[in-house]
C-alpha positions as CSV (number, residue, x, y, z in Angstrom):
1,M,-32.1,14.0,-5.9
2,I,-28.0,14.7,-4.5
3,T,-26.7,17.2,-6.6
4,T,-23.3,18.0,-4.8
5,V,-21.2,15.2,-2.7
6,L,-18.5,16.0,-0.5
7,V,-16.0,13.0,-0.4
8,A,-14.6,13.0,3.6
9,N,-11.6,11.6,2.4
10,R,-8.5,12.0,0.7
11,G,-6.2,10.2,-2.4
12,E,-7.2,7.5,-4.3
13,I,-10.5,7.2,-3.0
14,A,-11.6,10.8,-3.1
15,C,-10.9,10.4,-7.0
16,R,-12.3,7.5,-7.4
17,V,-16.0,8.7,-5.8
18,F,-15.5,12.0,-7.8
19,R,-15.0,10.0,-11.6
20,T,-18.6,8.3,-10.9
21,C,-19.8,12.1,-9.4
22,R,-18.8,13.5,-12.6
23,E,-20.7,10.6,-15.0
24,L,-23.9,11.1,-13.0
25,G,-24.0,14.9,-13.3
26,I,-23.1,15.7,-10.0
27,G,-21.1,18.5,-8.6
28,T,-17.7,17.7,-6.4
29,V,-16.1,19.2,-3.2
30,A,-12.7,17.9,-1.6
31,V,-11.2,18.6,1.4
32,H,-7.8,18.7,2.3
33,S,-5.1,18.9,5.0
34,D,-2.0,22.0,4.3
35,A,0.0,18.9,3.1
36,D,-2.7,18.0,0.6
37,A,-3.4,21.6,-1.0
38,G,-2.1,20.2,-4.4
39,A,-3.3,16.6,-4.1
40,L,-4.4,15.4,-7.2
41,H,-8.1,14.7,-5.5
42,V,-8.1,18.4,-4.8
43,R,-7.1,19.4,-8.4
44,E,-10.2,17.0,-9.6
45,A,-12.9,18.2,-7.1
46,D,-15.2,21.2,-8.5
47,A,-14.4,23.2,-5.3
48,A,-12.0,22.3,-2.3
49,V,-11.9,23.3,1.7
50,R,-9.1,23.7,3.6
51,L,-8.9,21.9,6.9
52,P,-5.9,23.7,8.9
53,G,-2.9,21.1,10.0
54,A,-1.0,18.4,8.4
55,T,-1.6,15.0,11.0
56,P,-5.2,13.3,10.2
57,A,-6.1,14.0,13.9
58,E,-5.9,17.8,12.9
59,T,-8.0,17.3,9.7
60,Y,-9.6,14.3,8.1
61,L,-10.4,13.2,11.9
62,R,-12.1,16.1,12.4
63,G,-15.7,15.7,11.6
64,D,-17.0,19.2,12.9
65,L,-15.1,20.8,10.5
66,I,-15.7,18.4,7.9
67,V,-19.4,18.9,8.3
68,K,-18.9,22.9,8.1
69,A,-16.9,22.6,5.1
70,A,-19.7,21.0,3.1
71,L,-22.3,23.5,4.5
72,A,-20.0,26.0,3.4
73,A,-19.0,24.5,-0.1
74,G,-23.1,24.2,-0.6
75,A,-22.9,20.3,-0.6
76,D,-26.0,17.9,0.1
77,A,-24.6,14.8,0.4
78,V,-21.1,13.2,2.0
79,H,-19.4,9.9,1.1
80,P,-16.9,8.9,3.8
81,G,-15.1,6.9,1.2
82,Y,-13.0,4.3,3.6
83,G,-10.7,4.7,6.5
84,F,-10.5,8.0,8.8
85,L,-14.2,8.3,9.8
86,S,-16.1,5.9,7.5
87,E,-17.1,4.1,10.3
88,N,-17.8,6.6,12.6
89,A,-21.1,6.6,14.2
90,G,-20.9,9.8,15.6
91,F,-19.5,11.5,12.2
92,A,-22.7,9.7,10.5
93,R,-25.4,11.2,12.6
94,A,-23.6,14.7,12.7
95,V,-23.7,14.6,8.7
96,L,-27.5,13.8,9.0
97,E,-28.4,16.3,11.9
98,A,-26.7,19.1,9.9
99,G,-29.5,18.0,7.4
100,L,-27.1,16.5,4.4
101,A,-27.7,12.9,3.2
102,W,-25.1,10.5,4.5
103,I,-23.9,7.9,1.5
104,G,-23.4,5.0,3.8
105,P,-25.3,2.9,6.4
106,S,-27.3,4.1,9.4
107,P,-25.6,5.6,12.9
108,G,-27.3,2.3,14.3
109,A,-25.7,0.2,11.8
110,I,-22.1,1.3,12.0
111,E,-22.3,1.3,16.2
112,A,-23.4,-2.1,15.6
113,M,-21.1,-3.3,13.7
114,A,-18.1,-0.9,13.4
115,S,-17.1,-2.0,16.4
116,K,-15.4,-5.1,16.1
117,T,-16.2,-6.3,19.6
118,R,-19.6,-5.5,19.5
119,A,-20.0,-7.1,15.8
120,K,-18.6,-10.5,17.4
121,Q,-21.0,-10.1,20.0
122,L,-23.9,-9.5,17.7
123,M,-23.0,-13.0,16.0
124,G,-23.0,-15.1,19.2
125,I,-18.5,-14.5,19.7
126,E,-16.9,-13.2,22.9
127,P,-13.5,-12.0,22.4
128,L,-10.6,-13.0,24.8
129,K,-11.3,-11.1,28.4
130,E,-8.0,-12.2,29.7
131,V,-5.1,-13.9,27.8
132,T,-3.0,-16.6,29.3
133,E,-0.3,-19.0,28.1
134,A,-2.9,-21.6,26.9
135,D,-4.6,-18.8,24.3
136,L,-1.4,-18.3,22.8
137,P,-1.1,-16.9,19.5
138,V,-3.5,-14.1,19.5
139,L,-4.5,-11.5,17.0
140,V,-4.3,-7.9,19.1
141,K,-6.9,-6.1,17.1
142,A,-8.6,-2.3,16.6
143,A,-12.2,-2.3,18.1
144,A,-12.4,0.4,15.0
145,G,-11.4,0.7,11.4
146,G,-9.1,-1.7,9.6
147,G,-6.6,-1.5,7.0
148,G,-4.3,-4.1,9.0
149,R,-3.7,-0.9,11.5
150,G,-4.0,-1.5,15.3
151,M,-3.5,-5.3,14.8
152,R,-0.6,-7.3,16.0
153,V,0.1,-11.3,16.6
154,V,1.2,-12.1,19.8
155,R,3.4,-15.3,20.5
156,R,5.1,-14.4,23.8
157,I,2.7,-13.8,26.9
158,E,5.9,-11.3,28.2
159,D,5.2,-9.5,25.2
160,L,1.3,-9.0,25.5
161,D,1.5,-5.6,27.5
162,A,4.1,-4.0,25.2
163,E,2.0,-4.8,21.9
164,L,-1.3,-3.9,23.2
165,A,0.3,-0.2,24.1
166,A,1.6,-0.2,20.3
167,A,-1.8,-1.3,19.1
168,R,-3.6,1.3,21.0
169,A,-1.3,4.0,19.8
170,E,-1.5,3.0,16.3
171,A,-5.6,2.8,16.4
172,A,-6.4,6.1,18.1
173,G,-3.7,7.7,15.6
174,A,-5.4,6.2,12.6
175,F,-9.1,6.1,13.4
176,G,-9.5,8.5,17.1
177,D,-9.9,5.3,19.0
178,G,-7.8,3.4,20.8
179,E,-10.2,0.7,21.8
180,V,-8.4,-2.8,21.1
181,F,-9.3,-6.3,21.8
182,T,-7.9,-9.8,21.5
183,E,-9.0,-12.9,19.6
184,P,-7.7,-16.3,19.0
185,Y,-4.8,-16.2,16.1
186,V,-5.8,-18.8,13.2
187,E,-2.9,-19.8,11.6
188,G,-2.9,-20.8,8.0
189,G,-6.3,-19.3,7.0
190,R,-7.4,-17.5,3.9
191,H,-9.4,-14.3,4.2
192,V,-12.6,-14.2,2.2
193,E,-15.0,-11.9,2.3
194,V,-18.4,-11.2,1.1
195,Q,-19.6,-7.5,-0.7
196,I,-23.0,-7.0,0.3
197,L,-25.2,-4.4,-0.9
198,A,-28.7,-3.7,0.7
199,D,-31.4,-0.9,-0.1
200,R,-33.9,0.8,2.4
201,H,-36.7,-1.5,1.0
202,G,-35.4,-5.1,2.6
203,T,-33.5,-6.3,-0.2
204,V,-30.1,-7.8,0.3
205,W,-27.3,-8.9,-2.3
206,P,-24.6,-10.8,-1.7
207,L,-22.4,-9.6,-4.8
208,G,-20.0,-12.4,-4.5
209,T,-16.8,-13.2,-2.3
210,R,-13.1,-12.1,-2.7
211,D,-10.0,-13.9,-1.7
212,C,-8.0,-11.1,0.2
213,S,-5.5,-13.6,1.4
214,L,-1.7,-12.0,0.8
215,Q,-1.3,-9.6,3.4
216,R,1.7,-7.9,5.2
217,R,1.0,-6.2,8.4
218,H,-2.1,-7.7,8.2
219,Q,-3.1,-4.9,5.4
220,K,-4.3,-6.6,2.1
221,V,-2.0,-6.5,-0.9
222,I,-3.3,-9.0,-3.8
223,E,-7.5,-9.0,-3.9
224,E,-9.2,-11.3,-6.2
225,A,-13.0,-12.2,-7.0
226,P,-14.0,-15.0,-6.8
227,A,-12.3,-16.1,-4.1
228,P,-11.0,-19.5,-6.0
229,G,-11.4,-22.8,-5.2
230,L,-14.2,-22.6,-2.6
231,P,-16.9,-25.3,-2.1
232,E,-20.1,-24.5,-3.4
233,P,-22.2,-25.3,0.1
234,L,-18.9,-23.3,1.6
235,T,-19.9,-20.4,-0.7
236,E,-23.4,-20.9,0.0
237,E,-22.4,-20.9,3.8
238,L,-20.4,-17.3,3.4
239,Y,-23.6,-15.8,1.6
240,E,-26.1,-16.6,4.0
241,L,-24.1,-15.0,7.1
242,A,-23.2,-12.2,5.3
243,V,-27.1,-11.4,4.9
244,R,-27.7,-12.3,8.0
245,A,-25.5,-10.0,9.6
246,A,-26.9,-7.2,7.0
247,R,-30.1,-8.0,8.3
248,A,-29.6,-8.1,11.8
249,V,-28.6,-4.5,11.9
250,D,-31.5,-3.0,9.0
251,Y,-27.8,-2.5,7.3
252,V,-28.2,0.0,4.3
253,G,-25.8,0.6,1.6
254,A,-22.6,-1.1,0.6
255,G,-20.4,-3.4,3.3
256,T,-18.2,-6.3,3.4
257,V,-18.7,-9.2,5.7
258,E,-15.3,-10.8,6.6
259,F,-14.0,-14.6,7.3
260,L,-11.2,-16.6,7.7
261,V,-11.3,-19.5,6.1
262,A,-9.5,-23.0,7.7
263,D,-10.1,-26.5,7.2
264,G,-13.0,-26.2,5.5
265,R,-15.2,-23.9,7.9
266,A,-15.8,-20.2,7.8
267,H,-14.9,-18.0,11.2
268,F,-16.4,-14.8,11.3
269,L,-13.8,-12.0,11.5
270,E,-15.9,-8.6,11.3
271,M,-18.3,-6.3,9.0
272,N,-16.6,-3.1,7.6
273,T,-19.5,-0.7,7.3
274,R,-18.4,0.7,4.2
275,L,-16.4,0.8,0.8
276,Q,-13.4,-1.5,0.4
277,V,-10.2,-0.3,-1.1
278,E,-10.4,-4.0,-3.1
279,H,-14.1,-2.9,-4.3
280,P,-12.8,-2.5,-8.0
281,V,-12.4,-6.6,-8.5
282,T,-15.8,-6.8,-7.9
283,E,-17.1,-4.2,-10.4
284,A,-15.5,-6.0,-12.6
285,V,-17.2,-9.1,-12.4
286,F,-20.4,-7.6,-11.5
287,G,-19.9,-5.3,-14.4
288,V,-21.6,-2.8,-11.7
289,D,-20.2,1.1,-10.3
290,L,-20.6,0.4,-6.4
291,V,-20.4,3.9,-5.7
292,A,-23.0,5.1,-8.5
293,L,-25.3,2.3,-6.5
294,Q,-24.1,3.8,-3.2
295,I,-25.4,7.0,-4.3
296,H,-28.7,5.2,-5.7
297,I,-29.7,3.4,-2.5
298,A,-28.7,7.2,-0.5
299,E,-31.3,8.8,-2.6
300,G,-34.0,6.3,-1.6
301,H,-34.4,3.7,-4.6
302,G,-34.4,0.1,-4.8
303,L,-32.3,-2.6,-5.8
304,P,-33.6,-5.4,-8.1
305,S,-34.4,-8.6,-6.3
306,A,-31.3,-10.3,-7.8
307,P,-27.8,-8.6,-8.8
308,P,-26.7,-9.2,-12.1
309,P,-24.6,-12.7,-13.3
310,A,-21.0,-12.9,-12.7
311,R,-18.9,-12.9,-15.5
312,G,-15.0,-14.1,-15.9
313,H,-12.2,-13.6,-13.1
314,A,-10.8,-10.0,-11.9
315,I,-7.5,-9.5,-9.5
316,E,-6.5,-6.4,-7.9
317,A,-2.5,-5.7,-6.5
318,R,-2.1,-2.5,-4.7
319,L,1.0,-0.3,-5.3
320,Y,2.8,0.7,-2.7
321,A,5.6,3.3,-2.0
322,E,7.7,0.9,0.4
323,D,10.3,-1.3,0.5
324,P,9.3,-5.0,1.0
325,A,13.3,-6.2,1.7
326,R,13.4,-3.7,4.4
327,D,10.8,-4.4,6.7
328,W,7.9,-3.0,4.3
329,A,9.7,0.4,5.4
330,P,7.5,3.2,3.8
331,Q,8.9,5.4,1.2
332,T,8.4,9.1,0.4
333,G,9.9,11.4,-2.4
334,V,8.3,12.9,-6.1
335,L,6.8,10.4,-8.0
336,H,8.2,11.6,-11.5
337,R,5.9,9.0,-13.7
338,L,3.4,6.5,-13.3
339,A,1.8,4.3,-16.0
340,V,0.7,1.1,-16.7
341,P,0.2,-0.1,-20.1
342,G,-2.4,-2.3,-21.7
343,D,-6.3,-3.0,-20.7
344,V,-5.7,-2.5,-16.9
345,R,-7.3,-0.2,-14.4
346,L,-5.5,2.2,-12.7
347,D,-7.1,3.7,-9.7
348,T,-4.7,6.3,-8.1
349,G,-4.7,9.5,-5.9
350,Y,-1.5,10.9,-7.5
351,G,0.0,12.5,-10.6
352,D,3.1,12.6,-11.8
353,G,5.7,15.1,-10.5
354,D,3.0,14.9,-6.9
355,T,4.9,14.3,-3.3
356,I,4.4,11.4,-1.5
357,G,4.7,12.7,2.2
358,V,5.0,11.0,5.4
359,H,1.5,11.7,6.9
360,Y,-0.6,8.8,5.3
361,D,-1.2,5.3,4.0
362,P,2.0,4.8,1.4
363,M,-0.6,3.5,-1.5
364,L,-0.1,5.3,-4.2
365,A,-2.1,3.2,-6.6
366,K,-4.5,-0.3,-7.5
367,A,-3.9,-2.0,-10.7
368,V,-7.0,-3.9,-12.0
369,A,-7.2,-6.6,-14.5
370,H,-10.0,-8.7,-15.7
371,A,-10.0,-11.6,-17.8
372,P,-12.5,-14.6,-18.8
373,T,-10.3,-17.0,-16.5
374,R,-8.3,-16.5,-13.3
375,A,-5.0,-17.5,-15.7
376,Q,-5.7,-15.0,-18.2
377,A,-6.2,-12.1,-15.4
378,L,-3.1,-13.4,-13.8
379,R,-1.2,-13.4,-16.5
380,K,-2.4,-9.8,-18.0
381,L,-1.7,-8.2,-14.3
382,A,1.7,-9.3,-13.9
383,G,2.9,-8.3,-17.0
384,A,1.2,-4.7,-17.4
385,L,2.8,-4.3,-13.8
386,E,6.3,-5.4,-15.2
387,R,6.1,-3.5,-18.1
388,A,4.7,-0.6,-15.8
389,A,7.0,2.8,-15.4
390,V,7.0,3.7,-11.7
391,H,9.7,6.5,-11.2
392,G,10.3,7.7,-8.2
393,P,10.5,6.2,-4.7
394,V,11.2,2.6,-4.1
395,T,8.1,0.4,-4.5
396,N,6.8,-3.1,-3.9
397,R,6.6,-3.4,-7.7
398,E,8.7,-6.0,-8.0
399,L,7.2,-8.3,-5.1
400,L,3.7,-7.6,-7.1
401,V,4.9,-9.3,-10.3
402,R,6.4,-12.1,-8.6
403,S,3.7,-12.7,-5.9
404,L,1.3,-13.3,-9.0
405,R,3.8,-15.8,-11.0
406,H,4.6,-17.6,-7.7
407,P,3.4,-21.1,-7.9
408,E,1.4,-21.2,-4.8
409,F,-0.4,-18.3,-5.5
410,A,-0.7,-19.5,-9.5
411,T,-2.7,-22.3,-8.2
412,A,-4.5,-20.8,-5.6
413,R,-3.4,-22.8,-2.4
414,M,-1.9,-19.4,-1.0
415,D,-3.0,-18.1,2.7
416,T,-2.3,-15.5,4.9
417,G,1.4,-16.8,6.0
418,F,2.2,-16.4,2.1
419,Y,4.7,-13.4,3.1
420,D,5.4,-15.1,6.1
421,R,7.3,-18.2,4.2
422,H,8.2,-16.7,1.0
423,L,9.2,-13.3,1.2
424,D,12.8,-13.6,1.3
425,G,12.5,-15.7,-1.7
426,L,10.3,-12.9,-3.2
427,T,12.5,-10.1,-2.6
428,E,15.9,-11.5,-3.8
429,P,17.9,-9.1,-6.0
430,A,17.5,-9.6,-9.7
431,A,18.1,-6.8,-11.7
432,D,18.7,-6.8,-15.4
433,P,22.4,-7.7,-15.6
434,Y,22.4,-5.3,-18.6
435,A,20.8,-2.4,-17.1
436,P,23.9,-0.8,-16.2
437,L,25.7,-0.6,-19.3
438,A,22.6,1.1,-21.1
439,A,22.3,3.7,-18.3
440,A,25.7,4.4,-18.8
441,L,25.1,4.4,-22.7
442,A,22.2,6.9,-22.2
443,D,24.1,8.9,-20.1
444,A,26.9,9.3,-22.7
445,H,24.8,9.9,-25.9
446,G,25.4,13.2,-27.1
447,R,28.8,13.4,-25.9
448,S,32.0,14.2,-27.7
449,R,33.5,11.1,-29.0
450,F,36.8,11.5,-29.9
451,G,39.6,13.3,-28.2
452,G,42.4,15.2,-29.9
453,W,44.1,12.5,-31.6
454,R,41.8,10.6,-34.1
455,N,44.0,7.4,-34.5
456,V,44.4,6.7,-31.1
457,P,42.0,4.4,-29.4
458,S,39.9,6.1,-26.5
459,Q,40.1,4.6,-23.2
460,P,37.0,2.8,-21.9
461,Q,34.6,5.2,-19.8
462,V,33.4,4.0,-16.5
463,K,29.9,4.4,-15.0
464,R,29.2,3.4,-11.5
465,Y,25.8,2.4,-10.2
466,L,23.9,1.4,-7.2
467,V,21.2,-1.8,-8.0
468,A,19.4,-3.4,-5.5
469,G,22.1,-2.9,-2.8
470,E,24.8,-3.8,-4.9
471,E,27.6,-1.8,-6.6
472,H,27.8,-2.4,-10.6
473,E,30.3,-1.1,-12.8
474,A,29.5,-0.5,-16.7
475,R,32.3,0.3,-19.5
476,Y,32.2,1.8,-23.0
477,R,34.1,3.9,-25.4
478,H,33.6,6.3,-28.0
479,T,34.6,5.2,-31.4
480,R,34.3,6.7,-34.8
481,D,31.4,4.4,-35.4
482,G,29.4,5.6,-32.4
483,L,29.7,4.3,-29.0
484,A,30.9,0.4,-28.1
485,A,30.5,-1.5,-24.9
486,D,34.0,-2.5,-23.6
487,L,34.3,-6.3,-23.1
488,A,34.1,-5.4,-19.6
489,A,31.0,-4.2,-19.9
490,A,29.3,-7.7,-20.1
491,A,31.0,-9.0,-17.0
492,D,28.4,-8.9,-15.1
493,A,26.1,-10.8,-17.4
494,D,28.4,-13.4,-17.9
495,T,28.1,-13.3,-21.7
496,G,29.4,-13.0,-24.6
497,D,29.2,-10.5,-27.6
498,V,27.4,-7.1,-26.9
499,R,26.5,-4.8,-29.6
500,V,25.7,-1.5,-29.5
501,V,22.7,-1.0,-31.9
502,H,21.5,2.3,-30.9
503,A,22.1,4.7,-28.1
504,D,20.0,8.0,-27.2
505,A,18.9,9.5,-23.8
506,R,15.6,7.9,-23.6
507,L,16.4,4.5,-25.8
508,V,19.2,2.1,-26.0
509,V,19.2,-1.2,-28.2
510,L,21.8,-4.0,-27.3
511,E,22.8,-7.0,-29.6
512,V,23.4,-9.8,-26.9
513,D,24.9,-12.9,-28.7
514,G,22.5,-12.3,-32.0
515,V,19.4,-10.8,-29.9
516,R,18.2,-7.3,-30.1
517,R,16.6,-6.0,-26.5
518,R,15.3,-2.8,-26.3
519,F,15.6,-0.8,-23.3
520,E,13.6,2.5,-22.2
521,V,16.1,5.0,-19.6
522,A,14.7,7.9,-17.9
523,R,16.6,9.6,-15.4
524,H,15.7,12.1,-12.8
525,G,18.5,13.2,-10.5
526,D,20.7,10.5,-9.1
527,Q,17.8,7.8,-10.3
528,V,17.8,5.9,-13.5
529,Y,15.2,3.9,-14.4
530,V,16.4,1.2,-17.3
531,G,12.9,-0.5,-17.7
532,G,11.9,-2.2,-14.2
533,T,15.0,-1.9,-13.2
534,V,15.8,1.3,-10.5
535,L,20.0,2.6,-10.6
536,T,21.1,4.9,-8.2
537,A,24.3,6.8,-10.2
538,L,27.5,6.7,-8.0
539,P,30.3,9.4,-7.7
540,R,33.6,8.9,-8.8
541,F,35.0,9.4,-5.6
542,P,33.1,8.6,-2.4
543,D,32.3,11.7,0.1
544,P,34.1,11.0,3.3
545,A,31.3,12.6,5.2
546,A,29.1,10.0,4.0
547,Q,30.7,7.1,7.0
548,R,29.1,6.8,9.7
549,A,30.5,4.8,13.3
550,P,30.0,1.2,13.6
551,G,26.5,0.3,15.4
552,S,25.0,3.7,14.2
553,L,21.1,3.5,13.7
554,L,20.0,5.7,10.9
555,A,15.9,6.4,10.4
556,P,14.7,4.2,7.7
557,M,12.2,6.7,6.6
558,P,11.0,10.4,7.7
559,G,8.5,10.1,10.3
560,T,8.5,10.9,13.9
561,V,9.6,9.4,17.2
562,V,6.8,9.0,19.6
563,R,8.2,6.4,21.9
564,V,11.9,6.3,23.4
565,A,12.2,2.3,25.3
566,E,11.3,3.1,28.8
567,G,14.6,4.2,31.4
568,L,16.8,3.8,28.2
569,T,19.6,6.6,28.2
570,E,23.1,7.3,27.0
571,G,25.1,4.8,28.8
572,S,22.2,1.8,29.3
573,P,23.4,-1.8,28.4
574,V,20.9,-3.3,25.2
575,Q,20.8,-6.8,23.7
576,A,20.7,-7.4,20.6
577,G,17.2,-6.9,19.2
578,Q,15.8,-5.1,22.0
579,P,13.1,-2.3,20.9
580,L,15.1,1.2,21.4
581,L,12.5,3.5,19.8
582,W,9.7,3.6,17.7
583,L,9.1,5.8,14.9
584,E,5.7,6.9,13.1
585,A,5.4,7.4,9.4
586,M,2.5,6.8,7.2
587,K,0.0,5.9,9.9
588,M,2.0,2.9,11.1
589,E,4.6,2.7,13.9
590,H,7.9,1.3,13.0
591,R,10.5,-0.6,15.7
592,I,13.5,0.4,15.8
593,T,15.8,-2.4,17.4
594,A,19.7,-2.6,19.1
595,P,22.0,-3.9,16.1
596,T,24.2,-5.8,18.4
597,T,24.8,-6.3,22.4
598,G,26.4,-3.4,23.9
599,T,26.3,-0.3,25.3
600,L,24.5,2.8,24.0
601,T,27.1,5.6,23.4
602,T,24.6,8.1,21.6
603,L,21.3,9.0,21.8
604,H,19.2,11.5,19.7
605,A,16.3,10.7,19.4
606,M,13.3,11.6,21.8
607,P,9.6,12.0,21.6
608,G,7.9,14.1,19.3
609,R,11.3,14.7,17.2
610,Q,10.5,15.1,13.0
611,V,13.9,13.3,11.4
612,E,14.4,12.6,7.8
613,V,15.2,9.8,6.4
614,G,19.2,8.6,7.0
615,A,19.2,10.7,10.2
616,L,21.4,9.5,13.2
617,L,18.8,8.0,16.0
618,A,21.7,6.5,18.3
619,V,24.9,4.6,18.0
620,V,25.3,1.1,20.2
621,A,29.2,0.5,20.5
622,E,29.4,-3.4,20.5
623,D,30.9,-5.2,23.7
624,A,34.5,-6.3,23.3
625,P,34.8,-10.1,22.5
């Protein structure tokens, strides 16, 4: 029997595997980069081994160091998690050759299926060898790994070479393998997958379907089980294809077979030879622990002849540290607090006070709701996320709530183009109009109420806040009875009577036109959190040094400059929208383009340079009309 498991991964999935190991009485070993020395998965493990360095290439992609760590720590098994080396046959083989148990499929099965090109050939599908104008649009994909990295949609033939180069670089950085391929891009389809579980004795379970159609950058955002609205014959076809794929390679363990469903037909995409990020929705519906079953199978035990019956519906939302309104730009900084109320499962790799860095995926957590019906699960998850405390960098929390409540999603009419169609509407600023007043009153709590002359009414106090990119003012007065809202304080709300019922540093209660409303307030530095609204307290007098020249290109996130456009130098003419340079942050590449047609007058960016958010990268002077 397995006694100690090393998880060859980090963050949320490492914590997830450790939780099951603790329940089974199995010891745990973490590995960590220097950047992750104080991370939650390290704190939760029984033992931890350092992998020197910070980048994935130096640490979590070094299979040789991870095998040595397992042996040094006395582990007798390795769980790969997902991402990094989880679909690397060479790593699986090295683990087995070291005498350790591998909690996953055989190296041969990984070789057959983890490369998407070989998997398609096994299923009788050939990728495009040469792309012509008639083939467009096409999808460039990494042959190894997943999670949307190394994927690009190409709609113009002149963009193909650049997108191939970008996909290769991103795939190599994320998975240590820069192989990519192209295939036809199917518009308007649904991303549907089948969870499979197979033992060494010939039993293969098709453990239900999942719909993962809501995606950004080809990476899943919201997933659910079962996939809603599929005709029974199509579901049975998906099960049959998934089991056939598993049996074709003598698959053992947990895996996922992914399809694009369009016009009532199933198109095979790939097989992921690992546990998926979205596995909790399947666990909720079938009442199983997939990690425990992985370990059970790795110990040589068999599965029952049939899976347990499905119950109800489950939906998962991925909470990312990113700004959907700014091209999904990843965010970094301190996560002061993360709490989701109610009967909702929260899987996370962060604790309060942890720092979100630049080296890894920006996912903070996964929130999962299970209920008897899809509508009930939707309501439960949206309500919990709406009331959640997420204090730290900008996140996609509001996008998740709006997505779950969008009519197209609520009626299961979504497809993979959902965010292409609806992103602008889903990211429109919609802050609570009374949030600035609540923030100002909480800030004023405890200050002296009176000046030197008690009979002279106090002058209104003014606080300025930045909310969703717009400046707002809040006005209040100190009175003999305490704090009072100035009439101008409700100007943003366009309503009448506002009365302060209670105000302290953490809670403000306002009566608005006879209706009492509670506002929980938290402050960390200049950031103020009023319910789900995030405000930035502004200084009374702006700093002149903060002004930038017109046409300045600032780093939208901390990261590394990986490429500058060929031949680009100061003095080069540029066109509006022309790619100038590429930043890498959180394992994704982000393109920086010219804001206008003009001349590049300043270029501070150079390959390999580390930049902080807001750093000046370049300046484009607009051509005179």
